[in-house]
C-alpha positions as CSV (number, residue, x, y, z in Angstrom):
1,M,104.3,64.4,61.0
2,K,106.6,67.4,60.4
3,N,104.7,69.5,63.0
4,Y,105.0,66.6,65.5
5,K,108.8,66.6,65.2
6,K,108.8,70.3,65.8
7,H,106.9,69.9,69.0
8,I,109.1,67.1,70.2
9,F,112.2,69.3,69.5
10,N,110.7,72.3,71.4
11,L,109.8,70.1,74.3
12,L,113.3,68.6,74.6
13,S,114.8,72.0,74.2
14,A,112.7,73.3,77.1
15,I,113.6,70.3,79.3
16,V,117.3,70.9,78.7
17,I,117.0,74.6,79.4
18,L,115.2,73.8,82.7
19,I,117.7,71.3,83.7
20,I,120.5,73.8,83.2
21,F,118.9,76.9,84.7
22,I,116.9,75.7,87.7
23,P,120.0,74.7,89.7
24,V,121.5,78.1,88.8
25,L,118.5,80.0,90.0
26,S,118.2,78.0,93.2
27,R,121.8,78.8,94.1
28,A,121.3,82.5,93.4
29,Q,120.2,83.3,96.9
30,T,122.8,82.9,99.6
31,S,122.3,83.5,103.2
32,G,124.1,86.3,105.0
33,G,124.7,84.3,108.1
34,T,122.2,85.6,110.6
35,G,119.5,86.8,108.3
36,G,119.6,90.3,109.8
37,G,120.7,92.3,106.8
38,G,124.0,90.4,106.4
39,T,125.7,91.6,109.6
40,S,127.3,89.0,111.8
41,G,126.8,89.1,115.6
42,G,126.8,92.9,116.1
43,T,130.4,93.5,115.2
44,G,129.8,96.9,113.8
45,G,128.1,95.9,110.5
46,S,130.9,93.8,109.1
47,S,129.6,91.0,106.9
48,S,131.2,87.6,106.7
49,A,132.9,87.0,103.4
50,I,133.5,83.6,101.8
51,P,137.1,83.4,100.5
52,I,137.4,82.5,96.8
53,V,140.2,80.2,96.0
54,I,141.1,79.5,92.4
55,S,143.4,76.5,92.2
56,N,145.9,75.9,89.4
57,P,144.4,73.2,87.2
58,F,147.9,72.1,86.1
59,K,149.0,71.4,89.6
60,K,152.6,72.4,88.9
61,D,153.9,75.8,87.7
62,T,156.5,74.2,85.4
63,I,156.6,73.2,81.8
64,Q,157.0,69.6,82.8
65,G,153.8,69.9,84.9
66,L,152.0,71.5,82.1
67,I,153.0,68.8,79.6
68,Q,152.4,66.0,82.1
69,T,148.9,67.3,83.0
70,I,147.8,67.8,79.4
71,V,148.9,64.3,78.4
72,D,147.9,62.4,81.6
73,E,144.6,64.1,82.3
74,I,143.3,65.3,78.9
75,L,145.0,63.4,76.1
76,L,145.1,59.9,77.5
77,P,141.5,59.6,78.8
78,I,139.9,61.2,75.7
79,G,142.2,59.4,73.3
80,G,141.9,56.1,75.0
81,V,138.1,56.2,74.8
82,V,138.3,57.2,71.1
83,A,140.8,54.5,70.3
84,F,138.6,51.9,72.1
85,L,135.5,53.1,70.3
86,M,137.3,53.0,66.9
87,I,138.5,49.4,67.5
88,M,134.9,48.5,68.5
89,W,133.6,50.2,65.3
90,S,136.1,48.3,63.1
91,G,134.9,45.0,64.8
92,F,131.3,46.0,63.9
93,L,132.4,46.6,60.3
94,F,134.0,43.1,60.2
95,I,130.8,41.6,61.5
96,T,128.6,43.4,59.0
97,A,130.9,42.7,56.1
98,R,129.4,39.2,55.6
99,G,132.1,38.1,53.2
100,D,132.1,41.2,51.0
101,L,135.7,41.9,50.1
102,T,135.3,45.6,49.8
103,K,133.7,45.9,53.2
104,I,136.3,43.6,54.7
105,G,139.0,45.9,53.2
106,K,137.3,48.9,54.7
107,A,137.1,47.2,58.1
108,K,140.8,46.3,57.9
109,Q,141.7,49.8,57.0
110,S,139.6,51.1,59.9
111,L,141.3,48.7,62.4
112,L,144.7,49.7,61.0
113,W,144.1,53.4,61.6
114,A,142.6,52.7,65.0
115,V,145.7,50.8,66.1
116,I,148.0,53.5,64.6
117,G,146.1,56.1,66.6
118,A,146.5,54.1,69.8
119,A,150.2,53.7,69.0
120,I,150.5,57.5,68.5
121,L,148.7,58.1,71.8
122,L,151.1,55.7,73.6
123,G,154.1,57.4,71.9
124,A,152.9,60.8,73.1
125,W,152.8,59.5,76.6
126,I,156.3,58.0,76.4
127,I,157.7,61.2,74.9
128,S,156.1,63.3,77.6
129,Q,157.6,61.0,80.3
130,A,161.0,61.2,78.6
131,I,160.8,65.0,78.4
132,G,159.8,65.2,82.1
133,A,162.7,62.9,83.1
134,T,165.1,65.0,81.1
135,I,163.9,68.3,82.6
136,N,164.2,66.7,86.1
137,Q,167.8,65.7,85.4
138,L,168.8,69.1,84.0
139,R,167.2,70.8,87.0
140,S,169.3,68.9,89.6
């Protein structure tokens, strides 16, 4: 049985590696345009270059933009999902308690902390909006 688990683990590892690296290897070859050594249309051997543009992930080059992007695009989506899952987990604990007072107490504690976490998440969003409004007022 132990050897069977080892083979399953190796097979799954190989599948994950193939899923990751096959697309990378297939994108390794890029065409040079005409296929004739990378030159384009006989213009003296100049090759066509693809411009590389790296965009700013924070969209604004200000402190307000940084805070707003971190809260709105990172903290809220991840925290919202975690808060939802924790509330669901505490509901599962309530269902599986079956009248046991210690398990019900644990479920209540779990629900309390999940709601406190969601409130902190909402408070962080409110504070970031207040900071952004204050910075906009000071700027103008």
